[in-house]
N, C-alpha and C positions, 0 to 999 in steps of 0.2 A: 867612201871610195878611196882606193889607194892612189897616191900620186904617181902618174906615169911619166917617165923621163926617157929621153933619147939622146944619143951622142951625135953631135953634129961635127963632121970631119972637115978638114980644109979651112975654109974661111972662119968657121966657128972656133978654131983654135983648140978643139978637143974639149970645150966646155959643155956641161950638161944644161939643157934647157927644159923646164917643166912644160911638157907639151900641152897639158890641159890648160895651163895659164895662158900660153900663147894663143890657143884656139879661143879661149874666153875673151881675151883682149881684142882679137880680130873680129869676133862676133859682135862685141859691144860697140866697136868703132863703126862696123858696117851697119848695125841696127840703129845706132844713134844718128848716123848720117842719113839713113833711109827715112827716119821719122822727120828729121829736119827738112829734107828735100820735099817730102810729102806735104808737110805743113805749108811750105812756101807755095806748093802747087794748089792746095785746097783753100787756103786762107781767103783769096778773093771771092769765093762763092758764099762764105759764111757772113751773115748779116746780123746786126743788132736791131731788135724791134722795140720801138717806143710807143706805148699806148696811153690813151687818156680816156677816162670814163667817169660817170657820176655814181657815187656810192652814198649809202645812208650813214650819217655820223651822229653820234649821241648814244645815250643809254636807254634801254627799254623803260617805258613809263614816264620818260621825260621828253622835252622838246627835241625832236630829231630833224636834221636838215640834210639836204642832198649836197654833197661836196665833190669837187673834182679830185680824182685820184690818178696818179701816173704809175704805169707799170713798165717792166723791163723784161725782155726775153730774147731769144735767139731764133734764127731761122736759117734756111739755106736756099739759095737761088738755084733752080733746077732747069730753067729754060732761058733762051735769049729774049723771049717775049715778056719776061718779067714775072714768071710764076715762082712762088716761094712756098715751101713747106714749113710748117711750124706746129706748135701744140694748140689745140682748140681752147683750152682753159685760159690761155694767156691773151686771147684776142676776141673771144666770143661776144663780150659785151662792150667792146671798145667803141667809143664815138669817133676817135681819130687814131690812125696808125701811120707812123713814120718809120721808114727803114733806113738804117745807116750802114754804109759800106766801109771796108777796111781803109780806104784812102780818104775818108771824110765826106764822100758824096752822100746825099740823102735824097729820098723820094717818098712821096705819099703812096699809100697802098690801100686797097679795099679787100674785103672778104669775099671770096668766090664761093666757098663752101666749107662747112665744118661737119665732123662726125664726132659727137660728144662721147659716145661709148668707146671710141678708139682714141679720144683725145688728140685728134688730128685736124689740121686746117690747111686750106689752100688760099693764099693771098695773091693778088695781082697788083704789080706796080702801075701807078697811073702813067708814069713816064720812066723809061729805062735809061739811066745814065750811060753815056758811051763807054765802051771798053769793058763791059761786064763779062765775066767768065763763069758760066753756070757749072755746077758739079754734075758728075755722072751718077746715075742711080744703079747700084749693084744688085745682085741677086741674093737676098737675105737667106734664101733656102740653103745656100752653100755654106753658111756660117756654122761652125761647130764649136762645142765647148772646148776652151783652150786657145781658140784663135785670138790673136792680138788685134785690138781695135783702138781708135783714137776718137775722143769726144772734144769738139771745139765749141765754145760758147762764151757768154759774158757773165760769169758768176760774180755776184755782188758788184756789177758794173765794170769789172775788168774786161777790156775789149779783147775778144778772140783769144781766150785762154785755152791752152792745150792740156789735156790729160790723157794718159795712156793706160790701158788695162787689158783685160781679157773677157771673152764671152764666158760667163760662169753658169749659164743655164738658158733654157727656153721655156716660156710659159704660154700655153695655149688655153684660151678661155672657152667655156662651153657656149657662151653667148655668141650670137651672130650680129655683126655690124651691118646695118642697112639690109639685113636679111640675105646678104650675098656672101660675105666673107667672114671666116672665123678669125676672131681677134688673136693676135700672136705678139708677144713681147719677148725681146731678147734681154736677158739679165746680164749685167756687167759690173765689174768692180772698178771701172774707170771713174774717177771722181766726178760727181754731179752735185752742184749746189744751186742755190737760188740765182736765177739769171741764165742758167743753162737750159731752162725750159724751152722746148721746141727746137733745140740745136741738133745738128747732125752728128751721127756716129759713123765713122769711116772705117772701111777695112784697110789693109795695108797696101792696096792698089789705088787708094784715094777715091774709092767709090762709096756713095752713101748707102749704108745698109740698115739705117734706122733713124727714127726721130725721137729725141729724148722726151720721156713722158713724166716719170715721177721716181721718187726714192722711198724706201722704207727706212724710217728713222724714228727714234724715241726722243731725240733732242733737237729736231729740225735741222740737223746738220747731216753731212754725208757719213754713212757708216758701212760703206762697201757693198750696198745692195741697191742698184739702180735699174730701172726698167725703161726699155726703148722700144717703141712700136716698130715692128719690122718693116723694111722698105717695101716689100712685096705687098703687104696689106695696105700700107699707105697709098701705094700706086693704084691698087684696085679700087679703093674707096674714093679717091679724090681725082684720079687722072683717067681711069678707064670707065667711069660711069659719071652721070650728071650729079655733082654734089649740090647740097642744099644748105642754106643758112637762114635760120629763123630770127636770130638776134635776141634770144632769151637765155637766161641762166635759170635752170630748173632743178627740182629735187623730186625724186620718186618717193611718194608717201605710200607705205604699206604696213600691214600688220598693226602693231601697237601705235605707230606714228599716225596712222589713219584714224584710229580710235581716239587718240588724244585730241585731234583737231576736228572730231565729230563729223567725219565724212559719211555720206549716206551709202557708201559702198566700201569694199575692202582696200581700195587703192585710188591714187590720183597723182597728178603731176603738179606740184606747187611751183608757180611762177615766182621766182625771187627777184629778178630784175629784167627790164626790157630796154634794149638799146634804142635810143632815138633814131627815127627815120628808117628803122628796120622793118622787115615784113611783119614781125610780131606786133610792132606798134601800129602799123597801118591796119592790121587786123582788129585792133582795139583791145589787146590784152593789157592787163594792169599788173605791175610789179609790186613787191612788198614795200613796207615803210617802217617796220618795227623789227629791230634785231633781237633775236632770242636764242637761247641754248636749250635744246631738248635732248636729254640724254648726252650722247657724245657729239651731237650735230649742232653746228652754228648755222642758223637759218635767218632769213628775212621774211617775216610773216606779214599778212595783210593783203597779199596779192591774190590773183585768181588761182583757182585750183581746177585743172583740166580733168574732167571725169570721163570724157570720151571724145573721139574724133571720127566723124562720119559714121556714127553708130557703133564703132569699135570701142568697148569700154576699157578703161585703164584699171585693171584689177591686180596684176602681178607682173613680175619681171618679163615673163614670156610674151606679154602683150606689146611690149615696146618694139621688138623687131617686126611684129605684124603690122603695127602702125607705120613704122618706117618703110616697109615694103609698099604699103598702100600709098603713102605720100609720094614715094619715088615714082610710082606708076601714073600719077596724075598729070595730064597735059596742062600746059600754061593756060590760064583762064578758067580752069575748072573750079567750081565752088567747093569750099571746104567748110564743114559745119562743126563747130566746137561746142560741146556740152560742158559748161563750167559752173563752178560754185563761186559766187561773188557776194561778199557781205552777207553770208548765210543764206543767200537766195540762189536757186538753180535757174540759170538762164542759158540761152543759146545765141551764139554769134556766128556770123558767116562772113567769109572773105573768098578771094580767088587765089588759086595757086599761080605761081609764076615767079619770075626773077625779081631783082631788087629795083 
């Protein structure tokens, strides 16, 4: 582009000023100030999430023990009552959750509900420290490719770190979460690293338009492709319908994986871990005890394999939304029957639907 100049009379003393440079400087100052002001506005709503859980330690074929493991993630306070949105994979099997605020205040939290297929979770603070300022949830449908966004989180333990980028795409999944909402992720080039998990993505009005889910990377670092669950989907799944939390980490076995593990049918749900005191533990489900690598997947074997729920068999991907719809429709106290494979034997266990 050619440099455009203009002659400024009078006070400018007849000097020439590069107009495009002047505009760029003004825009940069205004944009920088806007981001700075917005960060001050939104910082109090962003929280650091500290988790603790039991994991299997040791090598396959050798003595393995359960050890305590600590995790770190990010979330965002969305109500004065203490509701927090975060990512499901960061908290799903946690035994204890502590939330830290920007001013050093902390509070314990519990899981209200998770949606594994959307990687979204809703937490509730046991007590809300005074003076908390929740964030506003924006309309993610209005976000377009090229819109500027901000991601705030705790990458590698750095408290409330800010990165700025743009919406670079929108990914809509063919699968349905809980049988009600189509999964939708916003793609961004804003830097996302370990510890950003579950953190909020804001538009330039300071509204939450997404919850950080995952990145595509070949070296476990950020390479410019991050995915964020859209705020509209998170709201539908966790705030506009009754969320559920089972307290298990599971893996869908199908095709060759099902054959390798000698399943009596084409698919099943491998229970890898069960959170103590969770609904899954009260139901009597057993988690795995042996770490193994099958193909590209790192799994914990030896736990229950769910073959069917209330007569609905687990055969393929499409069966999962059907089961989710069924479980969501059950009233509290309703019996649930699980057909499981345990120690190469097919057994049935029953429990009741309901809260924690």
